[in-house]
C-alpha positions, -999 to 999 in steps of 0.1 A, spaced: -484 389 -117 -465 362 -137 -448 351 -106 -481 348 -87 -496 330 -116 -468 305 -116 -472 300 -79 -509 294 -84 -504 270 -112 -478 251 -91 -502 249 -62 -529 237 -85 -506 211 -100 -494 199 -65 -530 199 -53 -542 178 -83 -513 154 -78 -521 150 -41 -558 144 -50 -548 118 -76 -525 100 -51 -552 102 -24 -577 88 -49 -555 59 -58 -548 52 -21 -585 54 -13 -594 31 -41 -567 5 -30 -580 7 6 -615 1 -7 -608 -32 -25 -581 -42 1 -611 -45 25 -629 -68 1 -622 -106 1 -616 -104 -36 -589 -83 -53 -586 -72 -89 -565 -92 -114 -533 -74 -124 -521 -72 -160 -494 -98 -169 -458 -86 -170 -438 -113 -187 -400 -112 -183 -390 -131 -214 -412 -124 -244 -393 -148 -266 -398 -176 -242 -435 -168 -240 -438 -169 -278 -421 -203 -278 -444 -215 -251 -474 -204 -271 -461 -224 -301 -457 -255 -279 -491 -250 -263 -507 -252 -297 -485 -278 -313 -503 -312 -316 -470 -330 -325 -463 -332 -288 -489 -360 -288 -486 -395 -301 -514 -391 -326 -502 -356 -338 -537 -344 -332 -540 -334 -295 -524 -302 -282 -526 -284 -248 -553 -262 -264 -574 -293 -272 -585 -295 -235 -577 -259 -225 -593 -241 -255 -584 -205 -253 -615 -197 -274 -637 -213 -248 -626 -200 -215 -595 -221 -213 -614 -254 -211 -633 -277 -234 -669 -273 -222 -674 -311 -220 -680 -333 -190 -645 -349 -191 -619 -345 -218 -613 -367 -247 -578 -382 -250 -558 -406 -272 -579 -431 -291 -611 -413 -279 -605 -422 -243 -629 -404 -219 -609 -387 -192 -616 -393 -155 -620 -356 -145 -633 -323 -158 -605 -301 -174 -600 -271 -152 -595 -237 -169 -559 -227 -178 -570 -190 -174 -556 -174 -143 -541 -208 -133 -508 -191 -123 -527 -179 -92 -534 -214 -79 -516 -228 -49 -511 -260 -70 -522 -275 -103 -547 -302 -111 -579 -308 -91 -559 -329 -66 -529 -305 -64 -504 -331 -74 -483 -306 -94 -468 -278 -74 -468 -253 -103 -474 -247 -140 -440 -261 -150 -447 -293 -131 -482 -295 -146 -471 -289 -182 -452 -322 -186 -480 -344 -172 -505 -346 -201 -478 -353 -227 -468 -386 -210 -503 -395 -198 -515 -426 -218 -551 -414 -215 -543 -379 -227 -515 -371 -253 -501 -406 -248 -465 -398 -258 -433 -401 -238 -412 -371 -229 -383 -386 -249 -404 -391 -281 -419 -356 -278 -384 -341 -275 -372 -363 -304 -399 -346 -325 -389 -311 -315 -352 -318 -321 -359 -330 -356 -374 -296 -366 -347 -271 -375 -368 -240 -366 -375 -253 -331 -338 -261 -326 -329 -225 -336 -355 -211 -311 -342 -233 -282 -306 -222 -291 -316 -186 -290 -336 -188 -257 -319 -215 -238 -284 -216 -253 -287 -251 -266 -301 -263 -299 -311 -296 -283 -344 -293 -265 -352 -310 -232 -384 -316 -214 -372 -291 -188 -370 -264 -214 -403 -273 -229 -422 -271 -196 -404 -238 -188 -416 -223 -220 -452 -236 -217 -454 -223 -181 -441 -189 -192 -469 -187 -218 -496 -199 -194 -485 -172 -168 -497 -146 -193 -532 -161 -196 -549 -139 -171 -582 -121 -175 -581 -86 -160 -607 -58 -162 -638 -77 -155 -668 -55 -146 -664 -66 -110 -627 -56 -111 -637 -22 -124 -662 -19 -95 -635 -27 -70 -613 0 -85 -640 26 -80 -665 25 -109 -696 22 -87 -720 25 -116 -708 -5 -136 -727 -31 -116 -765 -34 -113 -783 -35 -80 -791 -72 -87 -754 -80 -92 -744 -61 -61 -771 -79 -41 -756 -111 -54 -722 -101 -42 -736 -93 -8 -753 -127 -6 -720 -143 -18 -702 -128 11 -728 -131 39 -736 -167 30 -700 -178 35 -690 -185 -2 -659 -162 3 -645 -186 29 -633 -207 0 -636 -183 -30 -614 -153 -22 -584 -135 -35 -577 -123 -71 -586 -157 -86 -618 -160 -64 -606 -195 -55 -576 -217 -62 -560 -208 -29 -570 -238 -7 -580 -274 -7 -615 -281 6 -638 -312 11 -666 -314 -14 -697 -323 7 -693 -307 41 -729 -306 52 -742 -334 29 -725 -359 7 -718 -352 -29 -732 -381 -50 -712 -389 -81 -702 -418 -104 -666 -404 -107 -638 -424 -92 -617 -394 -86 -605 -395 -49 -592 -359 -47 -562 -353 -24 -564 -389 -12 -548 -400 -44 -518 -378 -36 -515 -382 2 -530 -417 7 -549 -404 37 -586 -414 39 -594 -380 54 -584 -364 21 -610 -383 1 -631 -358 -19 -608 -330 -9 -601 -309 -40 -585 -277 -49 -611 -250 -48 -617 -239 -85 -614 -203 -96 -647 -185 -102 -631 -161 -127 -649 -165 -161 -672 -191 -145 -700 -184 -170 -676 -197 -198 -662 -228 -181 -692 -251 -178 -699 -279 -170 -690 -276 -133 -673 -296 -105 -645 -322 -108 -669 -347 -125 -684 -321 -149 -718 -333 -138 -734 -299 -133 -744 -281 -165 -756 -247 -153 -745 -220 -129 -779 -221 -112 -775 -257 -104 -740 -252 -92 -750 -224 -68 -779 -245 -55 -756 -276 -48 -728 -255 -33 -754 -238 -10 -768 -271 2 -737 -293 3 -711 -268 16 -731 -242 35 -763 -259 45 -783 -231 28 -813 -236 5 -811 -205 -17 -844 -193 -30 -848 -189 -67 -844 -151 -64 -813 -154 -42 -799 -179 -67 -804 -156 -96 -787 -127 -78 -756 -148 -70 -755 -160 -106 -758 -124 -118 -728 -115 -96 -707 -145 -108 -712 -133 -144 -695 -100 -136 -663 -120 -130 -658 -126 -167 -627 -106 -177 -608 -97 -208 -599 -129 -226 -563 -134 -238 -559 -119 -272 -529 -127 -294 -519 -138 -329 -520 -175 -334 -486 -190 -338 -475 -204 -372 -459 -237 -363 -426 -247 -380 -429 -275 -406 -417 -310 -398 -385 -322 -415 -379 -355 -433 -365 -368 -400 -395 -359 -379 -411 -391 -364 -446 -394 -379 -477 -395 -358 -494 -428 -348 -530 -427 -361 -559 -439 -340 -566 -476 -347 
């Protein structure tokens, strides 16, 4: 009887394992057929570099004024952006373009609206030396870091040299930014098999989102960020912004108003919308996209259903302990105040 019982238990165990494997396979098949896939948890390779990158991301001493950090425009308490039309830079300069969210930015095919940076590392150095943003130079920013003993020790430990370089700085910031993903949204949980987590209105919105053609640009884990598209396909987009899109990178007139498709992840948090930040609400954004890109006039009811779906894309926000930045030394160059 003991022998038979063991056999039965083994059969039960094997049967449960097979069912579990089948369930996981079935679940993966289900969302593999969808144009959107769940976001995966981050798996950083070098936690010490990530921690250094976090310090640098929050350190305003990388700016000329000692007041602006990466987090100023990509506020991690506000969806990875600043929720204003265009960002404020050195000496209160109004930026030319809306700050895209840093959340899930590692999934983009390129960085910035016009895609001029190929990856997060290439992007990280840009704002530091931009006279309208942090307004420093790479050399002066590195001089600041190299004047701080605690930073020198960290660079020695991680990179093998106690003299920082802009290459090391951008490596570290990029490593931190790669961890800024937002998994486990309600929509992700629905994709993985929790069919009760979304309302009928939200599901109807997703159906409209697919059938109307929104997924031709907004697809993949980031629900965007994977292609460049012209803004104003069916009708022209009217704006006062001077941003030219990809034309500013390629020089081709055909690339005017061609922008990187923004991610729709956490879209309810990252207002205002579009490259010029001219659209304040999701309802208006859906209306404009329908008319200008698809040639569709969504009814008020259809619009509200799509907006309801879009709000299910808000995932778990990055949660971490804020870094305690090392103190400046007597040799640290002092910030230049706004005049």
